[in-house]
N, C-alpha and C positions, 0 to 999 in steps of 0.2 A: 151358947149352943149353936154350932155351925149347921149349915144345910149342905148335904153331900149327895151327889148323884153317883150311883153305882151302876155301871154298864155290865150286864151279865149276871144271871142269877143261877148259875150252875152250882156245883158242890162247893167250890172255893169262893165264888162270888157271894153265895148265901152266908158262909161263915163270916165274911167281911161285913155284910149287911147287919147281921145279928150283933157282932161285936161293936160296930160303930153306933148302932141304935141305943146302946147303953149310955151314950154321952151326947149324941147329936140327932138331928132330924135327917132321916135318910130317904131318898127317893130311889127305890129299887126298880130296875128296868130289865127287860129281856124281850127278845123278838117273839118268844113263845109265851103267851099269857098263862098257860098252865104252870109254867115254872114259877109264877109269882103267887100262886095260891097259898104257899107255905107261910107267907107273911101276913095273911089275913088276921085282923084283930091284934096285931103286934104293936105295942106302943112305939111311937116315934118313927114308924115305917109307913110310907106311902108307896104305891106301886104304879107303874106306867108301862104299857106295852110300847116298845120302841125299836125301830129298825135303825141301828146305828150307822148303817151304810147310807141312810137318807141324811145328807149333809144339812139340809134346812131343819129337819126335825131334831137332829142331834145338837145343832147350834142353839136352837130355841130352848131345848131342855137344859143345856149347860148354862145358859144365860141367867137362870133362876137360882143358881147354887154358888157356894163358896169354893167348892173343890169337886173334882171328878175322879173316881176310881175306874180304870179301864180294865175289865176282867172278861173280855170277849175272846172267842177263839182266835188263834194266831192269824188266820187268813184275813180277818177283819181289822186286826189291831193297828197296823201302820196307818191306814187311811183314817181310822177313827181318831188316833192320836194327832194326826196332822190337823184334822178339823178342830180339835180341842185347843191345839196350840194357836191356830189362827184366831180363835176366840179369846186368846190371852189368859187361859185358865191355869190354875194350879192343878196338877195331875199326878196321881200315883198309878203306875201302869204295870200290870202283870200279864199282858196278853201274849208276850213271848213270840212276837211275829218274826218271820225269817229275815225281814229287811234290817238294815243297820239303823238303830235308833239315833245314833249320833249324827246321821245325815239330816236330822231335823233340828239340830242345835242352833244353826244360824237363824232359821225361821223362828224358833222359840225366843231367841234374843231380840229379834226384830219386833215380835208381838208382845214381849213382856211376860211370856209364860214361864212358870216355874214347874219343872217336870222332873220326877224321879222315875226312871224306867227300870224294868227287869227286877222289881223289888219283891220277889217271892223268896223261896228257900234256896233254889239254885237254878238259874242265876238269882242272886239277891243276897241272902244271908252270907253265903260264901264270899261274895264280892265285898260286903261290909267288913268281914274278917280280914280279907286281903288288904283292903285300904287301910284299916286300922294298923296293921303291922308295917305296911309300906311307909307310913308316916313316922315310924319309930325305929326302923332298921333298914339295912341294905338287903332287900329280898333277892335271893338268887334262884329259888325254885318254889313253884306253887303247884299243888295237886289237889284236886277235889274229886272224891268218889261219892256218888249220891244216887239214891233210888227210892222209889215208893213201891211197896210190895204187900200182897195179902199175907196174913199170918199163916193161913192154911194154904198149902201148896197143892192146888188141884191140877192134875195132868190134863192135857199135855202142856199148856202154856205156862202154868204156875205164875200167873200174872192177872191183875185186875187194873183197869185204867181209871184213875181218879178224874180224868178229863177226857176229851174227845179222842177216840182211837185214831182219828185222822191226824191229830197233832202228835201222837205217839209214833205213828208210822213215819211222819215227817222226820223225826229224830233218827229213824233207822235208814233214811234215804240221803239226807243232806250230808255232803262231805264234811269231815271233822277237821277243824283247824286246831293246831297246837303250835307251841314254840319250843324248839330244840336248839340249844347252843346259840340263842339269839336270832334264829331264823324261823320264819313261819313255815310250817310243814302241813300239808294237806293229806289226809288219809281217808279211806272209805269208812263210812259209818259201820259199826259192828266189828271193826278190825282190832287186832292186837288184844285178844281176850286173855285175861289172867284171873286166877282164883285168889280170893282174899278172904281171910277169916275175920269175923266180927263177934265180939263177946255178946252172948245172949241171943244171937241170931244164927250163927253158924257160917258156913262157907258160901260166899256169893261170887258171881262172875262179873268182872268189870270189863267194859269194852268202850272203844272210842265213839263219842258222839260230839256234835258241834256245840259244846257248852261254854266255851270261853267268851264268845260274843264280843262285848265291848272291851274286854281285857286286852285283846289283840292291839287295840289302838291306844288305850289309856296306860298300859304298862309296858312300853317298848324297852325299858331298861332292865326288865327281868328276863334272865337267860333261858329259863325252862318253865313252861306252863302247860298243864294238861288237865282236862276234866273228863271223867269217864262215868258212864251210867252203870248202875248195879242191878242185876237181876239174879234170880235163882239159876244155878247151872242147868243148861239145857234149853232155856228160853231163846237165847241168842241163836242157837243152831236152827231152831224152828223158823225164826224170822229171816235168817239168812237163806234158808231153803225157799221160803215164800218169795223173797226178793229175787233170787236167782231164777225161779220158775216163772217170774213175770206177774205174780199176783199183786205186787205193789206198784206196778207200772201205771203211768198216767196215759199211756197210748191206748186208745180205744181198740177193742177187738169186736169182730162181727159175731153175734150170737143170734142165729135165726135171721130175723129182719131188723134187728136192733144193733146199734153201736153201744158197747158197754165199757166203762172205765174199770179196769181190774182193781185199781186202788180204792175207788169209791165202793165197789161191791165188797171187797175184802173188809173195808172199814165198817160197812153196815153189818156184815156177818159177825165181826168181832165185837161190835157194840154190845150185843146181848151176852156173848161169852165172857167179856171183860168187865161187865158192869158189877160194881160192888152191890151186894144184896143188903137189905136192911139188917143191921146188927152184925154184919160181917166185919171182923177186925182186920186192920191193916197197920202197916208201920212205915215210917220214913227214917232212913239211915243215911248219915253223911259223915265223912271223915275229910277234914281239910288239913293239909300238911303244908307248912310254910317254913322254908329253910333259908338261912342267910347269916349275915354278920350283924350282931347287936352288941353295942358297948365293947367293940373290939374282939368279940369272941364268936365262933361259929355256934349257932343255936338252931334248934328245931322246935317249932310250935305246932301242936296237933290239937284240933278242935273236933270233938265227938258229939254227934247228935243221934239219939235213938228215941224217937217219939212214937206213941201208939194212939190208936183210936180212943177218944174220950168215952169211957164206959158209961158215964152218966148222961151225957148229951148226945152221944152217937156221932159227934163231929170227928171226921177222919183226920188222921195225922197229917196227910198232905194238905187238907184244908186248913188245919191249925198252923202248920209251919209256914205255909205260903201265905195264907190269909192274914195271920197275925203279924208277920213281918211287914206286910203291906199296910196294915192299920197303924203300925208304929210309924211308918213313913208319913201316913196321913196326919198323925198328930204332930210330927216334926214340921210339916208344911203349914198346918193351921196355926201352930204356936209361933211361927216365924223363926224357929230355931234353924230351919233350913229355908233360905230365901234367895239362893243363887238363881238368877234368871238364866234360862237355857235348859238343856237336857243333861241331867246328871245321873249316871248309873251308880250302882251301890258302892263301888270302890272309891269313887270320888266323894260320896257322902261319908263313907267310913273313915276316910283320911282326916276329916275335920274333927277337932277336939270335941269329945263328949257324945258324938253321934252313935257310935257302935255301942257304947255303954248304955245309952238310952234305949236302943232297940233290944239289947240283951235283957234289960230290966223289964221292959214291956212284955217280952216273951215269957220270962220267968213268972210274971204275975198271972199268966194264963197257963202255967204248967208246962211250958216248952223250955227245957233247960239244955244248956251247952256245957260240956265238960272239957276243961283245958288241961293239957299235959305238956311238959317241955322236956327236951333232951339235948 
């Protein structure tokens, strides 16, 4: 039984803690002590209030464990991961920070740290799928369409955030990188909307966000790559209007005698509007399409994910699909099945024999299933 430190006890971090505590001793931490009350009287779970931006405190907490899961908000993630790498730890990271995780690869190799980054649902599971096929065929095109949505469409936003609205807004602001005909192309977030039909869900709207992340650097041989976010039709138009009007800007504005950040204010207002209520059902949908040459023939592999809130435990689909992909990576690290020193994103892990099959089996045991079709 290993001892694991989990940084962040939000919705996804909590799912990770509960799953890992079935097999390991878990030290659950959060900046907010109230977030830790849910773990009271739970077997194999201890709690600690921790500010992960405090390098000394984080280093001390990490020294006592075999592995660390980093599930903090994106703005804290890069610095926290660097601290853990300097401590030479094994790390599974889902903080999805805006910085480049591979920029820490050299440091990780110097410190002997074994790190798997961006190991959630997307980025994460889609990267594992990509890597799996990249090791078996000549991939020419990769597309991932993915989104988390409430089952009930409440106007006007038709959306609920499974994590911080600030991180969601970041997706709507950061320029989206993609690859077209072998060249990196940068487009505005929310651009190139298209309507896409999904069985059992209906028509969703896909638009550009910066989801390729490490794939830009690790898959330079693939001619066309794109990832788009899925929302109910109409949500994009509202967010584009807010962005255009300046409500998502970081430039302070004068309100009376105070300087106010429009983005921070908007995020705070949306926090209550976008919060999933107890018992509220939501879903995670993803379609990964990979095309190329396999065994001398043109082929298309399509992977479908349609996951819903667990009706018995109340665990959201986003927590399940992101959290359980992460706990699969934890088991790979603890077992030594993944032991490559350095920073490894999901596509690098998925390319290795048996890794994607392990994660897929781990998810299926928790009711998260992938459907595969070919054409």
